[in-house]
N, C-alpha and C positions, 0 to 999 in steps of 0.2 A: 277840687270840689270834694267834700266828706261823704261817706256812705255808710247808712246804718243798716241792721238786717232787722231781725226779731221776730223770725219764723221758728217755733218749737216743732220738734218732730211730731207729726200725728201719733195717735193712737191706734194702733191696728186693730183692736177689738171694735172700734167706733167707726172705723174707715169700711169693715167688713160689713156693719149692718146698715149704714147709710143708703138712702136712694142712690139706686145708679142709673145713667142712661141705658146701660146693658138692658134695662127692663122695657127699654121704650121704641119704638119703631124707627128712632134714629139709626139704629143699628143697621138696617138694612138698606141706608141710604148711601148713596157714593159722594165723597168729597169732590167739588171740584178741583182740577189741577193746579190751580191758581188762585189764591184770595189776595186782590189788589187795592188797598184802601188809601192808596198814597194821595187821594184827591181828596179825601175826607179831612174838613177842617178841624181835625182834633189835635188839641195841643196839651200833653199829658203834665200832671203837676207833681210836684217833690212832697207835697202835703206833709212836711216837717220830717222827711224820713233820711234827710241828710244827719239829723242830729239824733233822731228818736227811734227806739227799736219797733216803730209802727208800722211795718211793711205789709202786714196781714190787713191793716185799715186803710194804708195808701192806696194798696192793689185793688180793693174793693173799690174805693173812691172813685179811680182811676178807669175801673171797669164802668161803673156807673155813667161816669162823663162821656167816655167813648160808644158805649152803646147808644147813649142818648145823642150824641152828635150823629153819630151814624144814622141814626132813625129819625133824625130831625124832631125828636119828642121832648127836648128840654125847655121849651117855652116856658113854662111855669116852673121852673127850678132855677136857683141861684147857687152857686157855691162857695162857702165863706173858706179863705185859706185853712184857718185853724180847725175847721170842723173834724177831719179825719184823726187830729190828735186829741180832741175831745171824745171822739168815738172810741179810740184804742183806751182813754183814761178810764172810762166806764167799764170797758171790756174786762180791764185789768184792776179795776176798783183803787183807784189813784185819783186823788183830786186834782182835776185838770190844771189848776194854778200852781201844783206842787213841781215845776219843771226839773228839779233836782232829782225828786223820787222816779219822775217819769223817765229821765235819761239813764238812770242809774237801773230801770226794770229789765227784764230780759226777754220780753216779747209773750207771746201767746200762740196757740195753734190756729190755723185758717177755720177749722171747724167750730172752734170757740166764738171766732167773730161771726161766722155765719148763721149759728143758733141765737145769739146775742141780737143780731138784727132782724131776724125772724120773730123773736119776741118783742121786740122794744122798736124796731126801727132805725132808719140813719136820718137823720135831720140833715139834709142838705144844706140848710142854711137855718141855724137856731135861731137868727134874729128876725126871720119873717113871721108874719102875723097873718094866717094861723101858719105854723111851723111846717116847712116843708119834708114830709116823711116819705122815704124811701125804703121799701120791703122787696127782698127777692126770694122767691123760692130756689132752691138749689139742688144737685145731684152730682154725685161722683162722676166723673170721666173716667173710663177705662185707658189705661196708658199703653194705646195703641196709636200709632200714627194716623189711622183712618177715622178713628175716632175723635183724638183731638183736632183733627183738621176739619171734621164734620161740624163740630161745637164751635169752633171757632167762626165757621163761615156762617151758622144758622142763629147762633146767639151773640154774635158780635164779639167775641173773644172768649178767653179761658183763664180762668185763676189757676195759676201753677205754684206749687211749693217745690222749690229747689233747693240744692246746694251750690254754694259759691267757692271757689277755690282761688289760690293766688293767681293762677293764670288767666283768670276771668277779670279779677280787679285791674290787672295790668293794663287791659287794652279796655275799659269801659269807655264806651263815646267814641272810640276810634279804632276799632276791629271787628273781627267776627270769633265769638264763642264756639269753640270747636272742641270736639273730644278727640284724645283723653284730657280732662281736667287734670291739672298738675299744680305741684306746690301745697301748702298748707291749707287746710279747710279754714275758711274764712267765716262762714256762718249760714244758718239757714234763712232762707228769703222767699218772699210772696211778690209774684210779678204777673204780668197777664200777658197772653198770646194774642196778638193782635190782627197779623196776616202772614202770608207766607208767597214764597215765588216759586214754588214747586214741590213735589213730594219724594225726592230722593235724597239720599243720605247728605248730599252737600248742599242741597238747594237752602236758601236762609228763609229764616221766619223774624219778624220783627215783634220784640219783647217790650213792654210798657214798663218802665221802671226808673225810679230815681229823676223823677222830672223830664224825661224825654225817651226816645227809642233805642233799642241795643239789637244789633244782630246778632244772629244765633243759627248754628245749623241743626238739622233734625237729629243728627247724631249726638250733638251736645244736648238736646232735648232729653233724648232717651238715656243720656247717662247722668244727667244732672235732675232730671223731674222725679220727686218721690210722690206726688199726690196732683189732682187736677179736679177742677169743679167748675160747672156751668151755673152762672148766676142768672135768673130768669126774673125780671121787674116786668110785672104787667103794666106798670104805667109806662113804660119804654119801648113797648111793642111798636114796630112802624104801625102807621095807622090803617094799612090795608089789611093788617092781622088781628084776628081775634084772640090767638094763642100762639104760643111759640110749636114751630114745625117740628114734626117727629116726636112732641111730648103730650102724653095723655096728662092734661092738666088736674084732673081731677084724682087719679091715680096717684100722681106726685104729692099733691096737698096731703091726701089721706097717709101716704107713705113718710111724709115729714112728721106728721102728727104722733103717728107709731113708733118711729124712729126716735123722737125728743122723749118718749114715755120712756122707751129702753134705756137712753143714755142717762137718764136720771136715776136710773136702778143701777148702773154701772158705778156712779159718783157716789 
């Protein structure tokens, strides 16, 4: 199986300005010692990331699919296999039918994808009538084990921006990613944190990437991860909740409006 990447390094200026979970009550909450979602019937998709550098959009799509499956809130949505690549084409401004240029493209930043979907939405199924649109508020997750675990538990997963090395590629799907990473740098990648067996260095997490699950240790996460994002779809909330726990939704929405105005001044 081939594997493509496509996450460009984040802009530190933008990351510093982005809304953060550090500003919300979730920081005072204690993560559970184990999050086991092995019985959730979530089946990750490749979303064309075997060929095209669309991992940022593929991770977003798998996050939506996973959260909706976990919360049983996908009844009104269907997912077309092509639409994550169409999403990527829109973000990088390439004709979605120009597959040569799409394959030659060099990816994009996670934050660029999140800004795009906040403005335009993501079409879960462009062929539906009316079109099925998903839009997520988002917040940066501080790169501490407790915050990553809390966000994973409370919000159905975390979108991670990581670096992949040859030692990781050698055991994709057949081993546990661990630190130190070795060999040459393969690329920047976006994937999702789904669940974990514990919170010690050598406990394993399950990551969602390339159409399946990949095991890694917390040590690997802390070595490889350069950014993390909570994605908060109101339409995928559990039916028993009106808002995401530990988040002041009104504050986050206001912060996102202000943040995107600041970003426009940077670019």
